[in-house]
C-alpha positions, 0 to 999 in steps of 0.5 A, spaced: 359 521 450 353 522 454 355 529 456 357 531 449 350 529 446 346 532 452 350 539 452 348 539 444 341 538 446 341 543 451 344 548 447 341 547 441 334 544 443 331 545 436 336 541 432 336 534 430 341 530 432 344 524 429 349 520 432 353 514 430 358 509 434 364 506 430 367 501 436 374 498 433 379 494 436 385 491 434 385 486 428 388 481 432 382 480 436 380 473 437 375 474 443 371 480 440 369 483 433 374 487 430 368 493 429 362 494 432 357 499 429 351 503 431 349 507 424 347 514 424 340 515 428 336 520 432 335 515 437 340 517 442 337 512 448 339 506 443 346 509 442 347 509 449 344 502 450 349 500 444 355 504 448 353 500 455 354 493 452 361 494 449 366 490 452 374 489 451 377 483 450 382 485 455 388 482 451 393 488 453 396 488 446 396 496 446 396 497 438 389 498 436 386 498 429 385 506 429 386 506 421 380 501 420 376 504 425 376 511 422 375 508 415 369 504 418 366 511 421 367 515 414 363 509 411 357 511 415 351 515 412 353 522 413 348 527 410 348 533 414 353 539 412 355 540 419 359 534 421 363 532 427 367 526 429 369 525 436 375 519 436 376 516 443 381 511 444 385 507 450 391 505 446 395 508 440 394 505 433 399 501 429 405 504 426 407 511 427 
């Protein structure tokens, strides 16, 4: 994520960049919140700090709440005409 943001900043130095993070886990997670959200902001360093503090609960149950994560991401304060979403996951979602 840092590489992508830094690449955009370098390629388009006069562009205002807003970032948001919607971290999601499985809805059966007992040790961590199911969702943790960093709302859209131009404070890139604060976003990187938020990312560095994310933890997994390590219950190794494979499926994650991908649909819930996407739903939370869509609820963020999207204001620009140009919008990009990068979804990263370490496990598949529930269902097919």
